[in-house]
C-alpha positions in Angstrom: 0.0 0.0 0.0 2.8 2.4 0.9 4.3 1.8 -2.5 1.1 2.8 -4.3 0.6 6.0 -2.3 3.5 7.7 -4.2 1.5 7.2 -7.4 -1.7 8.7 -6.0 -1.5 12.0 -8.0 -2.3 12.1 -11.7 0.5 13.6 -13.8 -0.9 13.3 -17.3 -3.3 15.9 -18.7 -6.9 15.0 -18.4 -7.3 14.9 -22.2 -4.4 12.4 -22.5 -5.5 9.2 -24.3 -6.3 6.3 -22.0 -4.1 3.2 -22.0 -4.9 -0.5 -22.3 -2.2 -2.9 -21.2 -2.5 -6.6 -21.9 -0.3 -7.9 -19.1 1.0 -11.4 -20.1 2.4 -12.8 -16.8 6.1 -12.6 -16.2 6.7 -10.2 -19.1 8.0 -7.1 -17.2 4.5 -6.1 -16.3 5.2 -4.8 -12.8 7.6 -2.3 -14.3 5.0 -1.0 -16.7 2.2 -0.8 -14.2 4.4 1.6 -12.0 4.8 3.7 -15.1 1.0 3.7 -15.7 0.3 4.6 -12.1 2.8 7.3 -12.2 1.2 8.8 -15.3 -2.5 8.5 -14.4 -2.5 8.1 -10.6 -3.7 4.9 -8.9 -7.3 6.1 -8.5 -7.7 6.3 -12.3 -6.3 2.9 -13.1 -8.0 -0.5 -12.9 -5.6 -3.5 -12.8 -7.3 -6.9 -13.2 -4.7 -9.4 -12.2 -7.0 -12.1 -10.8 -10.2 -13.9 -11.7 -12.0 -12.0 -9.0 -10.8 -8.6 -10.3 -11.8 -9.5 -13.9 -15.3 -10.5 -12.5 -15.5 -7.2 -10.7 -14.6 -5.3 -14.0 -17.3 -7.3 -15.9 -19.9 -6.5 -13.2 -19.4 -2.8 -13.5 -21.7 -0.7 -15.7 -20.0 0.1 -19.0 -19.8 3.8 -18.1 -17.8 2.9 -15.0 -15.5 0.5 -16.9 -14.7 3.2 -19.5 -14.1 5.9 -16.8 -10.7 4.6 -16.0 -7.7 6.3 -17.6 -5.9 3.0 -17.8 -7.1 -0.6 -17.6 -5.8 -4.1 -18.3 -4.1 -7.0 -16.6 -3.9 -10.7 -16.8 -6.5 -12.4 -19.0 -7.2 -13.1 -22.7 -7.5 -10.2 -25.2 -10.9 -11.6 -26.1 -12.1 -11.0 -22.5 -11.0 -7.3 -22.5 -12.5 -6.7 -26.0 -15.8 -8.1 -24.7 -15.6 -6.1 -21.5 -14.3 -2.8 -22.9 -15.5 -2.8 -26.5 -13.2 -2.7 -29.5 -10.5 -0.8 -27.6 -10.1 1.8 -30.3 -10.3 4.6 -27.7 -7.2 3.3 -26.0 -3.4 3.4 -26.6 -3.0 -0.3 -26.7 0.3 -1.9 -25.5 1.6 -5.4 -24.8 4.9 -6.9 -23.7 6.2 -10.4 -24.6 9.1 -12.6 -23.6 11.2 -15.5 -24.6 8.8 -18.3 -23.7 11.4 -20.6 -22.0 12.5 -17.7 -19.8 8.9 -16.8 -19.1 8.0 -20.3 -17.9 11.1 -20.5 -15.7 10.3 -17.0 -14.2 6.7 -18.0 -13.5 8.0 -21.2 -11.7 10.3 -19.1 -9.6 7.7 -16.6 -8.8 5.1 -19.1 -7.7 7.4 -21.2 -5.5 8.6 -18.1 -3.6 5.2 -16.6 -3.0 3.3 -18.5 -0.2 0.2 -16.4 -0.9 0.0 -17.7 -4.5 -2.9 -20.1 -5.1 -0.6 -22.7 -6.7 2.3 -22.3 -4.2 1.9 -25.5 -2.3 1.6 -27.6 -5.4 4.6 -26.0 -7.1 6.8 -25.9 -4.0 6.2 -29.6 -3.4 7.7 -30.6 -6.8 10.6 -29.7 -9.1 10.6 -27.7 -12.3 10.0 -30.7 -14.5 6.9 -31.5 -12.5 5.7 -27.9 -12.8 6.4 -28.0 -16.6 4.4 -31.2 -17.1 1.5 -30.7 -14.7 1.0 -27.0 -14.1 2.5 -24.6 -16.7 0.2 -23.7 -19.6 2.0 -24.3 -22.9 2.0 -21.5 -25.5 0.5 -19.1 -23.0 1.3 -15.9 -24.8 -0.3 -17.1 -28.1 -3.3 -18.3 -26.2 -3.9 -15.0 -24.4 -3.6 -13.1 -27.7 -5.7 -15.4 -29.9 -7.7 -17.7 -27.6 -5.9 -20.7 -29.2 -2.5 -22.3 -28.4 -1.5 -23.0 -32.0 -2.1 -19.7 -33.9 1.3 -18.1 -33.8 0.8 -16.4 -37.2 -2.4 -14.8 -36.0 -0.8 -13.8 -32.7 2.0 -12.0 -34.6 -0.6 -10.2 -36.7 -2.4 -9.0 -33.5 0.8 -7.8 -31.9 2.1 -5.9 -34.9 -1.2 -4.6 -36.3 -3.7 -4.4 -33.5 -1.6 -3.0 -30.7 -0.3 0.6 -31.0 3.0 -0.4 -29.3 4.7 -3.5 -28.2 8.0 -4.7 -26.9 10.0 -7.7 -25.7 10.6 -7.8 -22.0 14.2 -6.7 -22.3 13.0 -3.5 -24.1 10.6 -2.4 -21.4 12.6 0.7 -20.7 12.0 2.0 -24.2 8.3 1.1 -23.9 8.1 3.2 -20.7 9.7 6.2 -22.5 7.3 5.9 -25.4 4.3 5.7 -23.0 5.4 8.8 -21.2 5.8 10.6 -24.5 2.4 9.3 -25.8 0.7 10.7 -22.8 2.6 14.0 -22.7 4.0 13.2 -19.2 7.5 14.1 -18.0 9.4 10.8 -17.8 10.9 9.4 -14.7 13.8 6.8 -14.6 12.5 3.2 -14.9 14.4 0.2 -13.6 13.2 -3.3 -14.6 13.0 -5.4 -11.5 13.8 -9.1 -11.2 12.2 -10.1 -7.9 12.8 -13.8 -8.1 14.7 -15.3 -5.2 16.6 -18.6 -5.0 16.2 -18.7 -8.7 16.1 -21.8 -10.8 17.6 -20.7 -14.1 17.9 -21.8 -17.7 21.4 -23.2 -17.1 19.9 -25.6 -14.6 17.8 -27.3 -17.3 18.8 -30.8 -18.4 19.0 -31.0 -22.3 16.0 -33.4 -22.4 14.0 -31.0 -20.2 14.9 -28.1 -22.4 13.9 -30.0 -25.5 10.6 -30.9 -24.0 10.0 -27.4 -22.9 10.7 -26.0 -26.4 8.4 -28.6 -27.9 5.6 -27.7 -25.5 5.9 -24.1 -26.3 6.8 -24.2 -30.0 4.0 -21.8 -31.0 5.1 -19.2 -28.5 8.7 -19.7 -29.7 7.6 -19.2 -33.3 5.9 -15.9 -32.3 8.9 -14.7 -30.3 11.3 -15.5 -33.1 9.1 -13.7 -35.6 9.0 -10.6 -33.3 12.8 -10.8 -32.9 13.2 -10.8 -36.8 10.9 -7.8 -36.9 13.1 -5.9 -34.4 16.2 -6.9 -36.3 
């Protein structure tokens, strides 16, 4: 709560375009939400990170949903389009990540957060168990398209539907562009890695890495296509 109090005051002009952020888990989202709070003030932002918060957003009258200067969170793009309309009124942004690193980061996050609903299950096993029994394959493609095997469609959505996008390592540049788009004086942004006792990519056995790549081949195809676009 104390952390959020410093973002209470709105800094953007009241006629600044509202922002929609599709927050794919473990893709530098916490960094961008701090930028969004800094720009619009916490009272004017609705962050839907859980099922309960998404249900709360859905239950609001449409006028209330559209009153927020920034809105988004975890969940499929389809849900937000159904809940907020076609999203044309928003400056639409999304961040993405190497899918292998994203799954590992999610595993580290869950096992070090006792309050997480999956903590007990994940903490009781190893990474391979998490990968096989808990992790959702091709999660980025699914959140974008509603399907796990439509990497081409996901690429089209990222590059043509969203107004701005970045890979997680580029989040500093995204923050600068968001400040510029809203006419708000920028502040320094530092991407935070909060994982503790981290299991890392170098700890993967070759067979585990191969299986992880196979399970997430559509996310990998999307990520590699976006990398080529950046190049």
